SERO-4910 file (N, C-alpha, C, O; in steps of 0.05 Angstrom, whole numbers):
BEGIN
 pado doro    nc1    nc2    nc3   cac1   cac2   cac3    cc1    cc2    cc3    oc1    oc2    oc3
  Ala    A   -241   -142   -193   -259   -127   -196   -255   -104   -170   -231   -102   -166
  Ala    A   -271    -86   -151   -256    -69   -137   -266    -83   -112   -248    -85    -96
  Ser    A   -291    -93   -102   -290   -105    -83   -269   -132    -75   -269   -142    -52
  Asp    A   -256   -140    -93   -233   -161    -88   -205   -147    -75   -189   -152    -58
  Val    A   -213   -123   -103   -183   -105    -87   -191    -93    -55   -172    -91    -39
  Tyr    A   -219    -85    -47   -222    -75    -23   -207    -98     -3   -191    -96     15
  Lys    A   -221   -124    -16   -217   -143     12   -189   -142      8   -181   -134     30
  Arg    A   -165   -146     -9   -137   -158    -10   -128   -135      7   -114   -144     25
  Gln    A   -129   -114      7   -125    -94     22   -125    -86     57   -107    -81     74
  Ile    A   -163    -87     57   -168   -102     82   -157   -123    102   -154   -117    126
  Tyr    A   -151   -151     91   -142   -171     91   -110   -162    106   -108   -164    131
  Ala    A    -83   -151     85    -64   -149     87    -59   -128    116    -47   -136    135
  Ala    A    -71   -100    114    -78    -93    139    -82   -102    169    -74    -94    191
  Leu    A    -99   -122    159   -108   -140    198    -81   -162    194    -70   -165    216
  Ala    A    -70   -177    172    -52   -187    179    -27   -173    184     -6   -186    187
  Ser    A    -27   -154    185     -2   -123    203     -8   -111    226      6    -91    225
  Cys    A    -17   -111    240    -33    -94    259    -27   -116    287    -30   -141    286
  Asp    A    -19   -101    311     -4   -102    328    -31   -106    346    -29   -112    369
  Phe    A    -55   -102    335    -81    -92    365    -96    -86    345    -92    -70    327
  Phe    A   -124   -105    350   -151   -108    335   -175   -114    365   -180   -131    382
  Ile    A   -183    -83    356   -220    -82    383   -246    -86    370   -259    -66    362
  Ala    A   -252   -102    367   -284   -102    366   -303    -83    385   -303    -79    409
  Ile    A   -319    -75    364   -336    -60    389   -366    -75    380   -374    -70    357
  Gly    A   -378    -88    392   -413    -88    393   -420   -101    368   -434    -94    350
  Thr    A   -398   -138    374   -405   -149    352   -397   -183    368   -382   -185    387
  Ser    A   -405   -196    361   -426   -231    372   -389   -239    369   -377   -255    383
  Gly    A   -380   -226    351   -357   -243    346   -366   -272    316   -354   -292    309
  Asn    A   -384   -263    309   -399   -289    290   -418   -279    268   -433   -297    259
  Val    A   -421   -254    257   -427   -249    239   -419   -232    214   -416   -208    216
  Tyr    A   -415   -244    192   -390   -249    176   -394   -229    144   -415   -227    133
  Pro    A   -367   -216    134   -354   -217    136   -332   -211    154   -309   -216    153
  Ala    A   -348   -194    176   -341   -170    198   -324   -194    213   -302   -184    218
  Ala    A   -325   -228    224   -332   -240    238   -298   -247    239   -284   -253    259
  Ser    A   -293   -244    212   -261   -254    196   -245   -243    201   -222   -250    199
  Phe    A   -258   -212    213   -219   -192    211   -210   -202    241   -191   -219    244
  Tyr    A   -218   -196    253   -216   -216    292   -190   -220    285   -169   -209    292
  Gln    A   -197   -243    262   -187   -284    264   -167   -284    241   -156   -305    234
  Ala    A   -160   -259    227   -140   -257    207   -125   -246    220   -102   -254    221
  Ala    A   -136   -214    243   -109   -201    259    -97   -221    284    -75   -215    294
  Lys    A   -109   -240    292    -93   -259    317    -77   -269    296    -53   -272    300
  Ile    A    -89   -274    272    -65   -296    259    -41   -288    254    -19   -299    257
  Gly    A    -49   -267    245    -21   -242    250     -4   -234    269     15   -218    270
  Gly    A    -16   -248    284      0   -232    304    -10   -209    333      2   -203    354
  Ala    A    -34   -201    321    -41   -183    344    -62   -192    365    -79   -209    362
  Lys    A    -57   -179    384    -77   -177    420   -102   -171    398   -100   -156    378
  Thr    A   -121   -186    406   -152   -191    391   -165   -178    421   -163   -189    443
  Val    A   -179   -153    417   -207   -152    446   -227   -146    433   -229   -138    409
  Glu    A   -254   -151    458   -278   -160    442   -298   -136    474   -302   -140    498
  Leu    A   -304   -118    457   -325    -90    477   -344   -101    470   -351   -100    447
  Asn    A   -359   -117    491   -386   -130    474   -409   -123    505   -400   -121    528
  Leu    A   -434   -121    498   -461   -124    516   -449   -150    526   -435   -146    546
  Glu    A   -450   -165    521   -452   -201    529   -424   -218    518   -411   -215    498
  Ala    A   -422   -235    540   -398   -246    529   -410   -272    500   -431   -274    488
  Thr    A   -388   -283    498   -393   -284    473   -378   -309    475   -366   -312    497
  Asn    A   -375   -334    449   -352   -353    455   -337   -354    437   -333   -376    427
  Ser    A   -327   -334    429   -309   -322    404   -271   -323    421   -266   -323    445
  Ser    A   -258   -324    406   -236   -335    403   -214   -315    424   -197   -320    441
  Phe    A   -232   -281    409   -213   -258    414   -194   -262    445   -197   -282    459
  Asp    A   -179   -246    450   -156   -253    468   -167   -243    486   -166   -259    505
  Lys    A   -179   -222    492   -202   -206    512   -225   -193    508   -234   -177    491
  His    A   -237   -207    537   -276   -202    534   -274   -182    549   -254   -181    564
  Val    A   -291   -162    551   -306   -135    556   -333   -135    553   -348   -136    534
  Gln    A   -336   -133    583   -370   -135    572   -381   -123    595   -377   -126    619
  Gly    A   -403   -100    574   -421    -75    595   -437    -59    562   -440    -64    538
  Lys    A   -442    -47    576   -454    -32    544   -443     -8    540   -441     12    555
  Ala    A   -435     -9    520   -408     11    494   -417     35    512   -403     37    532
  Thr    A   -437     53    509   -436     82    534   -406     85    550   -389    103    552
  Glu    A   -409     51    562   -399     57    591   -377     44    589   -359     58    600
  Ile    A   -361     11    575   -353      6    569   -321     24    541   -298     19    533
  Val    A   -334     36    538   -312     34    510   -295     52    523   -270     50    525
  Pro    A   -319     83    537   -292    105    543   -280     89    564   -256     86    559
  Lys    A   -289     73    592   -261     69    610   -235     45    590   -211     39    593
  Tyr    A   -253     38    574   -229     16    566   -210     33    561   -188     33    572
  Phe    A   -221     57    535   -199     66    529   -182     84    537   -160     89    527
  Lys    A   -197     99    561   -174    110    586   -151     99    592   -128    108    595
  Glu    A   -165     69    593   -140     52    607   -125     41    591   -105     30    601
  Leu    A   -128     40    569   -109     30    547    -92     68    545    -73     68    561
  Leu    A    -93     87    535    -84    101    532    -67    113    555    -48    129    550
  Ser    A    -73    104    581    -58    109    603    -26     87    604     -5     92    616
  Leu    A    -32     69    591    -14     48    591     14     70    585     36     60    584
***
């Protein structure tokens, strides 16, 4: 089925990415929660930008309102 093809493509991309950022998620809602896990297993650095702290196993957590933390985080990231 087409959905199986898309799933394979998604997980292949996740397995080969170097950096994965999730914005506004608890890291517990599936299937999206498995995306950062697949990226992490593939060796990617994982970052969670979220309103509240979670118990997920992202490498880095940044808490606050998305309207504030997303622009700030990407500005810092792009200045590296």
